[in-house]
N, C-alpha and C positions, 0 to 999 in steps of 0.2 A: 246771609250766607247761603240760605237755601236757593235764593233767586239766582245768584251768580255762580255758585258751585266751583269757584276758583280755588284750587288747593293752596295758592299763595296769598289769598285774601286774609288780611288782618283788620279787625275792627277795633277801634278805641272809642268807647262810648263814654262820654262825659256828661254829667249833669251840668246844666248851664247856670243854675242858681238854686238856692235852698228852696224847699217846699214852702208854700204859703202857710201862714199860721193856722189857717182853718184845717190844713192837712196835718201839719207837724205838731201843733199845739204851741202855746206860748213858751218862750225860753229855749226853743230848739236851737241847735248849733247851725252854723252856716255851711257845714260840710256837705259836699255833694259826692255821690258815688262815681267811681271810675271802674269800667269793666273792659277787659281785653279779651277778645274772642278770636280764635285762630284754629284752622284745621291742623296745622303742623305742630305737633307737640314740642318741637325744638324752639318755637317762638315763646311758649309759656315757660320752657326750661330756662330761658334767659332772665326771667323775672322771678324764678322760684324762690330766691333768697329774700324777696320782699315780704313774705309771710302772708300773702293774699290767700283767700279761700275760693273754692269752686262756687259757681253760681252767680246770679245777677243781684242778689239781695245781700249786702254785707251785714254781718252780725254786729251787735252793739260793741263787741270787742275788736272789730276790724281795725287795722292800723289807719291812722290819719296822716296825710302828707299834704303840705301846701302845694298849690298848683305849680308854682315856679320850681319847687323841689321835684315834683313829679316830672315836669318837662325835662329837667337836667338828668334825672335818673333814667328816664325813658330813652333819651338820646344816647346816653352812655351805654345802656344795655344793648341797644341795637346798632351801635357804631361798628365799623369793621374790626375794631380792636377788641370787641367784646368776645369772651370765650363762648364757644358753641358746645353745648352738651351733646354727647353721643347717645341719642335715644334710638332704640331699635325700631 
């Protein structure tokens, strides 16, 4: 975001696989973090109802969503039919 400084830039950062056992320990879940970064607060307002937290490191109580469900939810949130929050 610092390199391009485009006010319309939105980054969706997805973990591509679970951490290696040497990092996560045995018995860790296969969940991977998803982060959305944007300059425009209206972008994040569209997913506010998801219950996500600020920052790049999700807490142990962060919501978990399957990738196919995330995809569908993301497309719905950012389709033309999605409501746009009025943020000053």
